[in-house]
C-alpha positions in Angstrom: 101.1 108.3 97.9 98.0 110.4 98.4 96.7 110.8 102.0 95.4 114.3 101.8 93.0 115.3 99.0 92.3 118.9 99.9 93.7 121.6 102.1 91.9 124.7 103.3 93.7 127.3 105.4 92.1 130.4 106.9 93.6 133.3 108.7 97.1 131.8 109.2 100.0 134.2 108.9 100.1 135.6 105.3 97.2 133.3 104.3 93.8 134.8 104.4 91.9 132.0 102.7 93.7 129.4 100.5 92.4 126.1 99.2 94.1 123.3 97.3 92.0 120.7 95.6 92.7 117.3 94.0 96.1 117.0 95.6 98.3 114.1 94.4 101.5 112.3 95.5 104.0 115.2 95.2 103.1 118.9 95.3 105.7 121.7 94.7 105.1 125.3 95.8 107.3 127.9 94.1 107.4 131.7 93.8 109.2 134.8 95.0 110.6 135.1 98.5 108.1 136.2 101.2 105.2 135.0 99.0 103.9 132.6 101.7 105.1 129.3 100.4 106.5 128.1 103.7 103.3 129.1 105.6 101.5 126.2 103.8 103.9 123.7 105.2 103.8 125.4 108.6 100.0 125.2 108.5 100.3 121.4 108.0 102.8 121.3 110.9 100.3 123.2 113.0 97.5 120.8 112.1 99.5 117.6 112.9 102.0 118.7 115.6 100.5 121.8 117.1 103.7 123.6 116.1 104.4 126.2 113.4 108.1 126.5 112.8 110.1 123.4 113.6 109.9 122.7 117.4 108.2 126.1 117.8 104.9 126.1 119.8 101.8 127.8 118.3 101.2 131.4 119.3 97.9 132.9 118.2 99.1 136.4 118.6 102.0 135.8 116.3 100.3 133.5 113.8 96.9 135.3 113.2 96.4 136.9 109.8 96.9 140.7 110.0 94.2 141.5 107.4 91.7 139.4 109.3 92.7 141.1 112.6 92.1 144.5 111.0 88.6 143.3 109.8 87.7 141.9 113.2 88.7 145.1 115.0 86.6 147.2 112.6 83.6 144.9 113.1 84.2 144.6 116.9 83.3 141.0 116.8 86.0 139.3 118.9 84.5 135.8 118.3 85.7 135.9 114.7 89.3 135.7 115.7 90.3 132.2 114.8 92.7 130.2 112.7 91.2 127.2 110.8 92.8 124.4 108.9 90.7 121.8 107.2 92.0 118.7 105.6 90.1 116.2 103.4 91.7 112.8 103.9 91.8 109.8 101.6 91.5 106.7 103.7 92.9 104.2 101.1 92.0 100.5 101.6 92.0 100.6 105.4 88.9 101.3 107.6 86.7 100.6 104.6 83.7 99.6 106.9 84.0 102.5 109.3 85.3 105.5 107.3 84.2 107.0 104.0 86.6 107.1 101.2 87.1 110.9 101.7 86.3 112.8 104.9 87.1 116.2 106.4 88.8 116.9 109.7 88.8 120.6 110.8 90.9 122.2 113.5 90.3 125.7 114.8 92.4 127.7 117.2 91.3 130.9 119.0 92.9 133.3 121.5 91.6 131.4 124.5 93.6 128.2 124.2 96.8 127.0 122.6 95.0 123.8 121.6 92.4 123.5 118.8 88.8 122.5 118.7 88.5 119.5 116.4 85.5 118.7 114.3 84.7 116.4 111.3 82.0 115.7 108.7 81.5 112.0 109.7 77.9 112.4 110.9 77.0 114.1 107.7 78.7 111.3 105.7 76.8 108.7 107.8 73.5 110.4 107.0 74.3 110.4 103.3 75.1 106.6 103.5 78.8 107.0 102.8 79.7 104.8 105.7 78.9 101.1 106.0 78.9 100.9 109.8 76.1 102.8 111.4 77.5 103.2 115.0 79.0 106.6 115.4 81.1 105.7 118.4 82.9 103.0 116.3 83.3 105.4 113.5 84.9 108.0 115.7 87.3 105.3 117.2 88.3 104.5 113.6 89.0 108.2 112.9 91.2 108.4 116.0 93.0 105.3 114.9 93.5 106.7 111.4 94.8 110.1 112.7 97.2 108.3 115.1 98.8 106.5 112.2 99.5 109.7 110.3 103.1 110.9 110.8 103.8 114.4 109.5 107.5 115.5 109.4 108.3 119.1 108.7 111.8 119.8 107.4 112.6 123.6 107.5 114.8 125.5 105.1 117.6 125.9 107.8 118.5 122.3 108.7 120.7 122.2 111.7 122.2 119.3 113.7 119.1 119.1 116.0 116.9 118.3 113.0 119.3 115.6 111.8 119.5 114.1 115.3 115.7 114.2 115.6 115.2 112.2 112.4 118.0 109.7 113.4 116.2 109.3 116.8 113.0 108.3 114.8 115.1 105.8 112.9 116.5 104.4 116.1 113.0 104.1 117.6 111.7 102.3 114.6 114.6 99.8 114.5 114.2 99.1 118.2 110.5 98.5 117.7 111.3 96.2 114.7 113.7 94.3 116.9 111.1 93.8 119.6 108.5 92.6 117.0 111.1 90.1 115.7 111.8 89.2 119.3 115.5 90.0 118.9 117.5 90.5 122.0 118.6 94.1 122.7 120.7 93.1 125.7 123.7 92.1 123.8 127.1 93.8 123.4 127.1 97.1 121.6 129.0 95.9 118.5 126.5 93.1 118.0 123.5 95.5 118.3 125.2 97.9 116.0 125.6 95.1 113.4 121.9 94.4 113.7 121.1 98.1 113.2 123.3 98.2 110.1 121.6 95.1 108.6 118.2 96.6 109.2 119.0 99.7 107.2 120.8 98.1 104.3 118.1 99.4 101.9 118.7 103.0 103.2 122.4 102.7 102.6 121.8 101.2 99.1 119.4 104.0 98.2 121.8 106.7 99.3 124.7 105.0 97.5 122.7 105.2 94.2 121.9 108.9 94.8 125.3 110.1 95.8 127.8 107.3 95.1 128.7 107.4 98.9 128.7 104.4 101.2 127.2 104.8 104.6 127.2 102.9 107.9 124.9 103.3 110.8 125.9 102.2 114.3 125.3 102.9 118.0 127.5 105.0 120.2 130.5 103.1 121.4 130.1 104.2 125.1 127.5 102.0 126.9 126.2 105.0 128.8 125.2 106.6 125.5 123.6 103.5 124.2 120.1 105.1 123.7 121.4 108.4 122.4 121.3 109.2 118.7 122.8 106.8 116.2 126.2 107.3 114.6 126.2 107.7 110.8 129.6 107.4 109.1 130.5 107.6 105.4 133.1 105.9 103.4 135.8 108.1 101.8 138.9 107.7 99.7 139.8 106.0 96.4 139.1 102.5 97.9 136.7 103.7 100.7 139.5 103.2 103.2 138.4 106.0 105.5 135.4 106.4 107.8 134.1 110.0 108.0 131.3 111.0 110.3 128.3 112.3 108.4 128.4 115.6 110.4 131.9 116.2 109.0 130.8 116.0 105.4 129.8 119.0 103.4 126.3 120.5 104.0 125.1 119.3 100.6 125.9 115.6 101.3 124.7 115.8 104.8 121.4 117.4 103.8 120.9 115.0 100.9 120.8 112.2 103.5 117.7 113.5 105.1 115.3 112.6 102.2 116.8 109.1 102.2 116.3 108.7 105.9 112.7 109.9 105.8 111.9 107.7 102.8 113.3 104.7 104.7 111.1 105.6 107.7 108.0 106.0 105.5 108.7 102.7 103.8 108.8 100.8 107.1 106.2 102.8 108.9 102.9 101.0 109.8 100.8 104.0 108.8 100.7 107.1 106.7 103.7 109.4 106.2 103.4 113.0 105.0 106.5 115.1 104.4 106.7 118.9 104.3 110.1 119.8 102.8 111.2 123.4 102.7 113.8 124.2 100.0 115.5 120.8 99.9 117.9 122.1 97.3 119.8 124.3 99.8 123.6 123.8 99.8 123.4 121.4 96.8 124.9 121.7 93.4 122.4 121.6 90.5 123.3 118.1 89.4 122.7 116.6 92.8 119.5 118.7 93.1 118.2 117.3 89.8 118.8 113.7 90.9 117.1 114.4 94.3 114.1 116.1 92.6 113.6 113.0 90.4 113.8 110.8 93.5 111.2 112.9 95.3 108.8 112.6 92.4 109.3 109.0 91.2 110.6 107.2 94.3 109.9 108.9 97.6 106.3 109.8 96.7 105.5 106.1 96.5 105.9 105.8 100.3 104.8 109.3 101.4 102.7 112.2 100.3 105.2 115.1 99.8 104.8 118.8 99.9 107.8 120.9 98.8 108.7 124.5 98.6 111.5 125.3 96.1 113.1 127.9 93.9 114.9 125.3 91.8 113.8 124.6 88.3 114.9 121.0 88.9 111.5 120.4 90.7 109.3 121.5 87.9 111.0 121.6 84.5 110.7 117.8 84.1 108.3 116.4 86.7 106.4 113.2 86.7 102.6 112.7 86.2 102.2 112.3 90.0 103.5 115.8 90.7 101.7 119.2 90.7 103.2 122.7 90.7 101.7 125.8 92.2 102.8 129.4 91.9 102.4 131.1 95.2 102.2 134.9 95.1 101.1 137.9 97.1 97.7 139.4 96.3 97.7 142.5 98.3 99.0 141.4 101.7 97.7 137.8 101.5 99.1 134.7 99.8 97.4 133.3 96.7 98.0 130.3 94.5 97.8 129.3 90.8 98.1 125.7 89.6 100.5 125.4 86.7 101.6 122.9 84.1 105.1 123.7 82.7 105.6 122.0 79.4 108.6 121.7 77.0 106.8 124.0 74.6 106.3 126.7 77.1 109.9 126.6 78.1 110.8 127.8 74.6 108.6 130.8 74.7 110.3 134.2 75.1 107.3 136.5 74.9 104.6 135.1 77.1 102.2 136.2 79.8 101.1 132.8 81.0 101.4 132.0 84.7 104.2 129.5 84.2 106.2 132.2 82.4 105.5 134.6 85.3 106.8 132.1 87.8 110.0 131.5 85.7 110.4 135.3 85.5 110.1 135.6 89.3 112.7 133.0 90.2 115.1 134.2 87.5 114.8 131.2 85.2 113.6 133.1 82.2 116.9 134.8 81.7 118.8 131.5 81.8 116.2 130.0 79.4 116.8 132.8 76.9 120.6 132.2 77.0 120.2 128.4 76.7 117.7 128.8 73.9 120.0 131.0 71.9 122.8 128.5 72.4 120.3 125.8 71.2 119.5 127.8 68.1 123.1 128.3 67.3 123.8 124.6 67.7 120.9 123.8 65.5 122.2 126.2 62.8 125.6 124.6 63.0 124.1 121.2 62.6 122.1 122.2 59.6 125.2 123.9 58.0 127.2 120.8 58.6 124.5 118.6 56.9 124.7 120.9 53.8 128.5 120.7 53.9 128.6 116.9 54.1 126.0 116.7 51.2 128.3 118.9 49.1 131.3 116.8 49.9 129.5 113.6 49.2 128.7 115.0 45.7 132.4 115.7 45.2 133.2 112.1 46.3 130.6 110.7 43.9 132.0 112.7 40.9 135.5 111.6 41.7 136.9 108.5 40.1 139.7 108.1 42.7 140.0 107.9 46.5 139.7 111.2 48.2 141.9 113.1 50.7 140.1 115.8 52.7 142.2 118.5 54.4 141.2 121.1 57.0 141.7 124.0 54.6 142.1 125.2 51.0 145.7 126.2 51.5 146.6 122.6 52.5 145.2 121.5 49.1 147.4 123.9 47.2 150.6 123.0 49.2 150.0 119.2 48.8 149.3 119.5 45.1 152.4 121.4 44.5 154.5 119.0 46.7 153.2 116.0 44.7 154.2 117.6 41.4 157.6 118.6 42.7 158.4 115.2 44.1 156.8 113.0 41.4 157.4 114.8 38.2 154.7 113.7 35.7 153.3 110.8 37.8 149.6 111.1 38.2 148.4 111.5 41.8 146.4 108.3 42.7 144.0 110.3 44.9 142.1 113.6 44.7 142.3 116.3 47.3 139.4 118.4 48.5 139.3 121.0 51.3 136.7 120.5 54.1 137.4 124.0 55.5 134.1 125.6 56.5 135.1 128.6 58.5 132.9 131.0 56.5 129.8 128.9 57.2 130.4 128.0 60.8 131.7 131.3 62.1 135.4 130.3 62.4 135.2 127.1 64.4 138.0 125.5 62.2 138.0 122.8 59.6 138.8 120.1 62.1 135.2 119.8 63.3 133.8 119.4 59.8 136.5 116.9 58.9 135.6 114.9 61.9 131.9 114.8 61.0 132.7 114.0 57.4 134.8 111.0 58.3 132.2 109.8 60.8 129.5 109.9 58.1 131.3 107.8 55.5 129.2 104.7 54.6 130.4 101.2 53.8 129.2 101.5 50.2 131.4 104.5 49.4 134.9 104.8 48.2 137.9 105.2 50.5 138.0 108.7 52.1 141.0 110.0 54.1 141.0 113.0 56.4 144.2 114.8 57.2 144.2 116.6 60.6 146.8 119.2 61.6 148.9 118.0 64.5 148.2 121.1 66.6 146.0 121.4 69.7 142.8 121.8 67.7 143.3 119.2 65.0 144.7 116.6 67.5 142.7 117.1 70.7 139.4 118.3 69.2 139.5 116.4 65.9 141.6 113.3 65.6 141.2 112.2 69.3 137.5 112.9 69.3 136.6 110.5 66.5 133.9 108.1 67.7 134.3 104.5 68.8 133.9 103.2 65.3 137.5 104.3 64.7 140.5 102.4 66.1 144.3 102.9 65.7 145.9 101.3 62.7 148.3 98.6 63.9 151.8 100.0 64.5 150.9 103.6 63.7 149.7 106.2 66.3 149.1 108.7 63.6 146.3 106.7 61.8 142.8 105.7 62.7 140.6 103.5 60.6 136.8 103.2 60.7 135.5 99.6 61.2 134.0 99.7 57.7 137.5 100.3 56.3 136.2 103.2 54.1 137.1 106.2 56.4 140.7 106.8 57.4 142.0 109.6 59.7 145.6 110.7 59.5 147.2 113.0 62.1 150.0 115.0 60.4 153.0 112.7 61.1 156.2 114.0 62.8 159.3 113.8 60.7 162.8 113.9 62.0 163.7 117.4 63.3 160.1 118.4 64.1 159.7 116.6 67.5 159.3 119.9 69.4 156.3 120.8 67.2 154.6 117.7 68.5 155.7 118.3 72.0 154.0 121.8 72.0 151.1 120.7 69.8 151.8 123.2 67.1 152.5 121.2 63.9 150.6 122.6 60.8 151.3 121.5 57.2 153.4 124.7 56.6 155.9 123.7 59.2 157.0 120.8 56.9 159.1 123.5 55.2 162.3 124.7 56.7 162.4 128.1 58.5 164.4 129.5 55.6 161.7 128.5 53.2 158.9 129.8 55.5 160.5 133.2 55.5 161.0 133.5 51.8 159.0 136.3 50.0 157.6 136.9 46.6 157.2 140.6 45.7 157.9 141.4 49.4 155.0 139.3 50.6 154.9 135.9 52.3 154.0 133.9 55.3 153.6 136.0 58.5 155.0 134.2 61.7 154.2 135.7 65.1 156.6 134.8 67.9 155.2 133.5 71.2 155.2 136.1 74.0 154.9 135.4 77.7 153.6 138.2 79.9 154.4 138.4 83.6 151.5 140.0 85.4 151.1 141.1 89.0 147.8 142.4 90.4 146.5 143.4 87.0 149.7 145.1 85.7 152.2 143.7 83.2 155.7 143.7 84.8 157.6 142.1 81.9 157.1 140.5 78.5 159.5 137.8 77.3 159.6 136.8 73.6 160.4 133.3 72.3 161.7 133.2 68.7 161.7 129.4 68.4 159.9 128.3 65.3 158.0 125.5 67.0 156.3 128.1 69.3 155.4 130.5 66.5 151.9 131.2 65.3 151.0 131.4 61.6 148.8 134.4 60.8 145.9 132.9 58.9 145.4 135.7 56.4 149.0 135.1 55.1 148.5 131.4 54.3 146.8 131.8 50.9 149.5 134.0 49.4 152.2 131.8 50.7 150.6 128.6 49.3 149.8 130.1 45.9 152.7 132.4 45.3 155.7 131.3 47.4 155.4 127.5 47.6 155.4 126.9 43.8 158.7 128.8 43.5 160.5 126.6 46.1 163.2 124.1 45.1 162.3 120.4 45.0 164.5 119.7 48.0 162.2 122.0 50.1 159.5 119.3 49.8 161.5 116.3 51.2 159.5 116.2 54.4 156.3 115.5 52.4 157.7 112.2 51.1 156.8 110.3 54.3 153.2 111.7 54.2 152.6 110.7 50.6 154.1 107.2 51.1 151.7 106.8 54.1 148.7 107.9 52.1 149.4 105.7 49.1 150.1 102.7 51.3 146.7 103.2 53.1 144.9 103.5 49.7 146.5 100.3 48.5 145.8 98.5 51.8 142.1 99.4 51.8 141.4 99.5 48.1 
């Protein structure tokens, strides 16, 4: 909500001469430390409250710009030592007969007095016909009334308990005034008055609940002698909100997040004009909470107040609303300067740029993060494009096939299953075809489970039945089978099968057969483990499957004290490079009895094909 259209600051601290035009609802100042961002807010605090830092009286000697002091001493013109702050106000719909739509109020401090000389441009506006009423004394009374309605609250970067209590005292004052207006009785017992306080601030509690998912209660002190001291704020805590925790006992991030909600409530119920100067509101907050708060400042709080913010957080300017503006504040010599910026999605992707928004991102350390995230984005995009190509190739294979299709995670699985079918079924033709979905060479080794998952999720209702076989190891189970989208549901009575709602895509998690329960327990069942340990260790021409036993190291302060080896087969790791030779050279030479564990799997596949033919 715009109340100030322009700000001009002269000779205040690091600011020699700085002007901001066409200000809107929410303005964010960002830049390096010691660039002068905070001095803009302190200048506003000086204008409205005759203070610089929070609760700190104005001191000309401390607050006069040093460059200007040097100039004045050289010129020997003492009268030029002054600090000046000019604000161009927007009056809104009020005072339409006695004030122009925009008018300037100037305050000037010098060495002789801690209080400013105040001037305005109303007589000039009257001469130009910008004011309907022609009586200057009435016009000036309207100006006084307007300025008295302006409430500026400065929230410094370091937010201690005194600041929190100050804002709560403003809330208490407003609620008491509201009670008087409604002719409610204050002279009741404390619990009754506390209930009224709580009912009056229900919207504040609701807003804070939406922002943080924390319930709050506001009440008076329980001791009658402390009745008009600061309000008590408690928060709900526990799985069922069974505990009351004082706000001051919560973490700094939660406590400080309450301040914007409080100030917004005050602005919402204030009969006047609220202006907020917030210095680094993101302090002590994690990024997710900061992001929500930034959005609240820009889209919610700025409807009730005009807001000025200093921040180093990208949450305040990467995705800001149309009613927000961003300025880069920087040092030009010894003095602060400003550039108005417009950060867009396109500019965020640039890596070799000299524009002001890039410079700002470089200054606050955001550019490095962007480069990292952008590389991750490019890799994800490449993975996505590769997966599209893979799915297209697999779809071509499905189209050419005259039978239902079984996809496996890897090529060696195809070889083992084909051999197993022949060994167990003699000359009977396999009623399905098997294709590998393994894509390690294309996707940099992420495993076939992810491509198998995407393939199954892409099967259309007008296609033939397609089955995917996931290894029952940690990757295939947790990252593949369990991650299938909500279109898949468990097949009744079988926790190893999921079926797509179109009945054309079926996922099978490699079932456990008797004797292999420990493999499921330790999430380590791959197709090769359907063979006995004796078969797994068989060689052809001195080569075969390589099994690596599990080793547990005992470390202490960076040193290995002991290493224990476990030779249990269900804890062993198969070396990938040995799988191909085992599947192609060793497996075909095994006896038929070695393939008995595959019967249950084949029966399941055939039953599912018949069921969903």
